[in-house]
C-alpha positions as CSV (number, residue, x, y, z in Angstrom):
1,X,89.1,81.5,97.1
2,X,88.2,84.0,94.4
3,X,89.9,83.4,91.1
4,X,92.3,86.0,89.7
5,X,91.2,86.9,86.2
6,X,92.9,90.1,85.1
7,X,95.2,90.9,82.3
8,X,98.4,92.4,83.9
9,X,101.4,90.3,83.0
10,X,105.1,90.8,83.5
11,X,106.4,89.6,80.1
12,X,110.1,90.3,80.0
13,X,112.6,91.1,82.7
14,X,116.2,92.4,82.3
15,X,118.8,93.0,85.0
16,X,122.0,94.9,84.5
17,X,124.6,94.8,87.3
18,X,121.9,94.2,89.9
19,X,123.0,92.5,93.1
20,X,124.8,89.3,91.9
21,X,123.4,89.5,88.3
22,X,125.8,90.9,85.7
23,X,123.3,90.4,82.9
24,X,119.9,88.7,82.8
25,X,117.3,88.6,80.1
26,X,114.3,86.4,80.8
27,X,110.9,85.8,79.2
28,X,108.3,85.1,81.9
29,X,105.3,82.8,81.4
30,X,101.8,83.9,81.7
31,X,101.1,81.8,84.8
32,X,103.7,80.2,87.1
33,X,107.5,80.4,87.0
34,X,109.5,78.2,89.5
35,X,113.1,79.2,90.3
36,X,115.2,76.6,92.2
37,X,118.8,76.8,93.4
38,X,121.0,76.8,96.5
39,X,121.1,79.7,98.9
40,X,122.9,82.9,97.8
41,X,122.6,82.2,94.1
42,X,120.2,85.0,93.2
43,X,116.7,83.7,93.6
44,X,115.7,86.3,96.2
45,X,117.5,89.0,94.2
46,X,115.3,88.2,91.2
47,X,112.1,88.6,93.1
48,X,113.4,91.7,94.9
49,X,114.0,93.3,91.5
50,X,110.4,92.8,90.4
51,X,109.2,94.3,93.7
52,X,111.5,97.3,93.1
53,X,109.7,97.9,89.8
54,X,106.3,98.1,91.6
55,X,107.2,100.0,94.8
56,X,110.6,101.6,94.0
57,X,111.6,100.3,97.4
58,X,114.5,97.9,98.0
59,X,113.0,95.8,100.8
60,X,116.3,94.0,101.8
61,X,118.8,96.9,101.4
62,X,119.7,99.4,104.1
63,X,120.9,101.7,101.3
64,X,120.2,101.7,97.5
65,X,123.9,101.4,96.8
66,X,123.7,97.7,97.9
67,X,121.6,97.0,94.8
68,X,124.6,97.6,92.6
69,X,126.8,94.6,91.7
70,X,129.7,94.7,94.2
71,X,132.4,94.3,91.5
72,X,131.3,97.6,89.9
73,X,131.7,99.8,93.0
74,X,135.3,100.8,92.1
75,X,134.0,102.4,88.8
76,X,133.5,106.1,88.5
77,X,129.7,106.0,88.3
78,X,128.6,102.4,89.0
79,X,125.0,101.7,88.2
80,X,122.4,99.0,88.3
81,X,119.3,98.8,86.0
82,X,116.1,96.8,86.1
83,X,114.0,96.9,83.0
84,X,110.6,95.2,82.5
85,X,108.0,95.0,79.8
86,X,104.5,94.7,81.3
87,X,101.2,94.0,79.6
88,X,98.2,95.8,81.2
89,X,94.6,96.4,80.3
90,X,95.7,99.8,79.0
91,X,98.4,98.3,76.8
92,X,102.1,97.6,77.0
93,X,104.4,99.5,79.4
94,X,108.1,99.5,79.6
95,X,109.5,100.4,83.0
96,X,113.2,101.1,83.7
97,X,114.6,101.8,87.2
98,X,118.3,102.9,87.4
99,X,120.3,103.1,90.6
100,X,123.5,105.2,90.3
101,X,126.1,105.5,93.0
102,X,127.7,108.9,93.6
103,X,131.3,108.6,94.8
104,X,131.0,105.1,96.3
105,X,134.6,105.1,97.5
106,X,133.6,107.7,100.1
107,X,130.5,105.8,101.1
108,X,128.0,108.1,99.4
109,X,124.5,106.6,98.7
110,X,122.9,106.0,95.4
111,X,120.1,107.8,93.6
112,X,117.2,106.2,91.8
113,X,115.7,107.3,88.5
114,X,112.8,105.8,86.6
115,X,111.5,105.9,83.0
116,X,108.1,104.8,81.7
117,X,108.1,104.0,78.0
118,X,111.4,105.8,77.7
119,X,110.2,109.1,79.4
120,X,111.7,110.2,82.7
121,X,109.1,110.3,85.5
122,X,109.1,111.3,89.1
123,X,109.4,108.4,91.5
124,X,106.0,109.1,93.0
125,X,104.4,109.0,89.6
126,X,105.9,105.7,88.7
127,X,104.9,103.7,91.8
128,X,102.1,101.2,91.0
129,X,102.6,101.0,87.2
130,X,103.0,97.4,87.9
131,X,101.7,95.9,91.2
132,X,103.4,93.1,93.0
133,X,103.2,91.3,96.4
134,X,106.3,89.8,97.9
135,X,106.4,87.1,100.6
136,X,109.8,86.4,102.1
137,X,111.2,85.0,105.3
138,X,111.6,88.6,106.6
139,X,107.8,88.7,106.7
140,X,107.9,86.7,109.9
141,X,109.3,89.8,111.6
142,X,105.9,91.4,111.0
143,X,104.4,89.2,113.6
144,X,106.9,89.7,116.5
145,X,108.9,92.7,115.2
146,X,108.5,96.4,115.8
147,X,105.2,98.2,114.9
148,X,107.0,100.0,112.1
149,X,107.3,96.7,110.2
150,X,103.5,96.3,110.4
151,X,102.9,99.9,109.3
152,X,105.3,99.3,106.4
153,X,103.1,96.4,105.3
154,X,100.0,98.5,104.9
155,X,101.9,101.5,103.6
156,X,103.6,99.6,100.7
157,X,100.3,98.0,99.9
158,X,98.3,101.2,99.6
159,X,101.1,103.2,97.9
160,X,100.7,100.9,94.8
161,X,97.0,101.7,94.3
162,X,96.1,104.8,96.3
163,X,97.9,107.9,95.0
164,X,96.2,110.3,97.5
165,X,97.4,108.1,100.3
166,X,100.9,108.0,98.9
167,X,101.0,111.8,98.6
168,X,99.5,112.4,102.1
169,X,102.1,110.0,103.6
170,X,105.0,111.9,101.9
171,X,103.6,115.2,103.1
172,X,103.1,113.8,106.6
173,X,106.7,112.7,106.8
174,X,108.0,116.1,105.7
175,X,105.7,118.0,108.2
176,X,106.6,115.6,111.0
177,X,110.3,116.3,110.5
178,X,109.6,120.1,110.6
179,X,107.4,119.8,113.7
180,X,110.0,117.7,115.5
181,X,112.7,120.2,114.7
182,X,110.6,123.0,116.0
183,X,109.7,121.0,119.2
184,X,113.4,120.7,119.9
185,X,113.9,124.5,119.4
186,X,111.0,125.2,121.7
187,X,112.5,122.9,124.3
188,X,115.8,124.6,124.0
189,X,114.3,128.1,124.3
190,X,115.0,129.0,120.7
191,X,111.4,129.2,119.5
192,X,107.9,129.8,120.9
193,X,105.2,127.1,121.3
194,X,102.8,129.2,119.3
195,X,104.9,128.6,116.2
196,X,103.8,125.0,116.2
197,X,100.2,125.7,115.3
198,X,100.7,125.6,111.5
199,X,102.6,122.3,111.6
200,X,100.1,120.7,114.0
201,X,97.2,121.6,111.6
202,X,99.0,120.2,108.6
203,X,100.0,117.0,110.5
204,X,96.4,116.5,111.7
205,X,95.0,116.9,108.2
206,X,97.4,114.5,106.4
207,X,97.4,112.1,109.4
208,X,93.7,111.8,109.3
209,X,93.7,110.7,105.6
210,X,96.5,108.2,106.4
211,X,94.6,106.7,109.4
212,X,91.3,106.6,107.5
213,X,92.7,104.8,104.5
214,X,94.8,102.4,106.6
215,X,91.8,101.4,108.7
216,X,89.5,100.8,105.7
217,X,92.1,98.7,104.0
218,X,92.9,96.7,107.1
219,X,89.3,96.0,107.7
220,X,89.1,94.5,104.3
221,X,92.4,92.6,104.7
222,X,91.2,91.2,108.0
223,X,88.4,89.3,106.4
224,X,90.4,88.2,103.5
225,X,93.4,87.0,105.6
226,X,91.1,85.1,107.9
227,X,89.7,83.2,104.9
228,X,93.1,82.4,103.5
229,X,94.4,81.3,106.9
230,X,91.5,78.9,107.4
231,X,92.5,77.3,104.1
232,X,96.0,76.9,105.3
233,X,95.3,76.0,108.9
234,X,91.7,74.9,109.4
235,X,91.5,75.0,113.2
236,X,93.0,78.4,113.6
237,X,91.3,81.8,113.3
238,X,93.3,84.9,112.3
239,X,92.3,88.4,113.3
240,X,93.8,91.7,112.2
241,X,93.0,95.0,114.0
242,X,94.2,98.6,113.6
243,X,94.9,100.5,116.8
244,X,95.6,104.3,116.8
245,X,98.2,105.3,119.4
246,X,96.6,108.4,121.0
247,X,96.2,109.5,124.5
248,X,92.4,110.2,124.5
249,X,89.6,108.1,123.0
250,X,89.5,108.0,119.3
251,X,86.7,107.3,116.8
252,X,86.9,104.1,114.7
253,X,89.0,105.5,111.7
254,X,87.3,103.1,109.2
255,X,83.9,104.7,109.8
256,X,84.8,108.3,110.8
257,X,85.1,111.2,108.4
258,X,88.5,112.7,107.6
259,X,87.4,115.9,109.3
260,X,86.4,114.0,112.5
261,X,89.7,112.2,112.6
262,X,91.7,115.4,112.0
263,X,89.9,117.2,114.8
264,X,90.6,114.3,117.2
265,X,94.2,114.2,116.1
266,X,94.6,117.9,116.7
267,X,93.1,117.6,120.2
268,X,95.5,114.8,121.0
269,X,98.5,116.8,119.7
270,X,97.4,119.8,121.8
271,X,96.9,117.7,125.0
272,X,100.3,116.1,124.5
273,X,102.2,119.2,123.7
274,X,104.1,119.4,127.0
275,X,105.3,115.9,126.6
276,X,106.2,116.4,122.9
277,X,108.3,119.5,123.8
278,X,110.1,117.7,126.6
279,X,110.9,114.8,124.2
280,X,111.6,117.0,121.2
281,X,109.4,114.8,119.1
282,X,105.8,114.0,118.2
283,X,104.8,111.1,120.5
284,X,101.5,110.1,119.0
285,X,99.9,109.9,115.6
286,X,99.8,107.5,112.6
287,X,103.6,107.2,112.7
288,X,103.1,105.4,116.1
289,X,100.0,103.5,115.4
290,X,99.8,99.7,115.9
291,X,98.5,96.8,113.8
292,X,97.7,93.7,115.9
293,X,97.5,90.1,114.8
294,X,95.6,87.5,116.9
295,X,95.5,83.8,116.5
296,X,92.4,82.2,118.1
297,X,91.9,85.4,120.1
298,X,95.5,85.3,121.5
299,X,98.2,87.8,120.4
300,X,100.2,86.1,117.6
301,X,103.4,87.8,118.9
302,X,104.6,85.5,121.6
303,X,102.1,82.8,121.1
304,X,102.4,81.7,117.5
305,X,105.0,79.0,116.6
306,X,107.3,79.7,113.7
307,X,105.2,77.5,111.4
308,X,102.1,79.4,112.5
309,X,103.9,82.8,112.0
310,X,104.7,81.7,108.4
311,X,101.1,80.8,107.7
312,X,99.9,84.2,109.2
313,X,102.4,86.1,107.1
314,X,101.5,84.2,103.9
315,X,97.8,84.8,104.6
316,X,98.4,88.5,104.9
317,X,100.3,88.6,101.6
318,X,97.5,86.7,99.8
319,X,95.0,89.1,101.3
320,X,97.1,92.0,100.1
321,X,97.1,90.5,96.6
322,X,93.4,90.2,96.6
323,X,93.0,93.8,97.9
324,X,95.2,95.1,95.1
325,X,93.2,93.1,92.5
326,X,90.0,94.6,93.8
327,X,91.4,98.2,93.9
328,X,93.2,98.0,90.6
329,X,91.0,95.7,88.6
330,X,94.1,93.7,87.7
331,X,95.8,91.0,89.8
332,X,99.4,91.8,91.0
333,X,102.4,89.6,90.3
334,X,102.7,87.3,93.3
335,X,106.3,86.8,94.4
336,X,106.8,83.9,96.9
337,X,110.4,83.5,98.2
338,X,111.1,80.0,99.6
339,X,107.5,79.9,100.9
340,X,107.4,76.2,101.4
341,X,110.4,75.9,103.8
342,X,109.8,75.0,107.4
343,X,106.4,73.6,106.5
344,X,105.2,70.0,106.8
345,X,103.7,68.2,103.8
346,X,100.1,69.0,104.7
347,X,100.8,72.8,104.9
348,X,102.8,72.7,101.7
349,X,99.9,71.1,99.9
350,X,97.5,73.7,101.4
351,X,99.8,76.6,100.2
352,X,100.0,75.2,96.7
353,X,96.2,74.8,96.6
354,X,95.7,78.4,97.8
355,X,97.9,79.8,95.0
356,X,96.9,77.6,92.1
357,X,94.5,80.2,90.7
358,X,96.9,83.1,90.9
359,X,97.2,85.0,87.6
360,X,101.0,85.3,87.5
361,X,103.3,83.7,90.1
362,X,107.0,83.7,90.6
363,X,108.0,81.3,93.3
364,X,111.4,80.1,94.5
365,X,112.8,77.1,96.4
366,X,116.0,75.5,97.4
367,X,114.9,71.9,96.5
368,X,112.9,70.6,93.6
369,X,111.4,67.8,95.8
370,X,109.4,70.4,97.8
371,X,107.2,70.9,94.6
372,X,105.0,68.0,93.6
373,X,105.1,67.0,89.9
374,X,101.5,68.2,89.4
375,X,102.8,71.7,90.2
376,X,106.2,71.7,88.5
377,X,104.7,70.2,85.4
378,X,102.5,73.2,84.8
379,X,105.2,75.8,85.7
380,X,108.0,77.1,83.7
381,X,111.1,75.9,85.6
382,X,114.4,77.6,86.0
383,X,117.7,76.7,87.7
384,X,119.4,79.6,89.4
385,X,123.2,79.4,90.0
386,X,125.9,82.1,90.4
387,X,123.6,84.9,89.1
388,X,122.6,82.9,86.0
389,X,119.1,81.6,85.2
390,X,118.6,78.6,82.9
391,X,115.3,77.1,81.8
392,X,115.2,73.3,82.6
393,X,112.9,70.3,82.9
394,X,113.0,69.1,86.5
395,X,113.6,65.4,87.0
396,X,111.2,63.9,89.6
397,X,112.8,62.5,92.8
398,X,111.5,59.0,91.9
399,X,113.3,59.0,88.6
400,X,116.5,60.3,90.1
401,X,116.4,57.5,92.6
402,X,115.8,54.9,89.9
403,X,118.8,56.1,87.9
404,X,121.2,56.1,90.9
């Protein structure tokens, strides 16, 4: 695998009333940090906080208010903060994300704000100041779950390094909402179908950019993921393909121009207008597109075992990390949550070999014995318990056995 050799580094992380952390101040090493503890102690929350800094998305929360420490929710304005100091090629950057709940007693959601070097920024302008890739057990849902989970995978990847993509996606979502509202009004006899023309044009234009950028990125990820997967499981071949969900034939988005894709999208929207009106929603377009994973030319969904799904998901995350490194010129922080569970010893060794050259790695586990001494001896090791993190020197299993 290609070695990571960039200068981005997460140096210092602070959490204030975030999840189960009341206060946390931690200096992070330049290479690997290993966090071990029982379940529900805070390991996953720690990695989630770093990913929040990169994407401003809380991947495990249905609402942002869940990020605030539960004991604070009876306060007038409960808030959580995540603060990080990051070293990049351009110099040091301080990132602060605050989540403030408005009237939590009545179930209101929270609002996010972000500061870069102390200056308030729009959320859209702060995404990608630090790049990160997160693997968690939830990634297995990418294989057999709904298409929206697979679209989210590529969306969160591109949003960190492709500002035009991020802007087009935001516009697309707003226009889609307006078009769907108008479709319902047309269906109910409250508006005319001719009024849809403007929204259809805008949807086609932004949808074309989304599809083009997704297809190009996934074509690159496909080759990278296949290489990583061969390193993890030699006899298995992984394939990744992007499939637009449209009624009529569509050009290959990775090789077509944005204008060609926009024209095809518009034609499909026009042909499907009757069905869209009847349904009161837009039934085709990039918000319905599919990403397929194949293992040895068979659909991974339904055929891959849980161990195979885990290897596929990890290969996709490692490919994502390499894509971000190529696009950004700096390697992302790689966050691996309990990555070695449910793996036999040979796969665990293959995983550790695949990540040994990662520039900066934060990895968690429930048991020190899953990490061989040659790995834990070169990593900064931390014990996580009840929302507290303490640096330790792990005792090898053989030594513990001898002392007992």
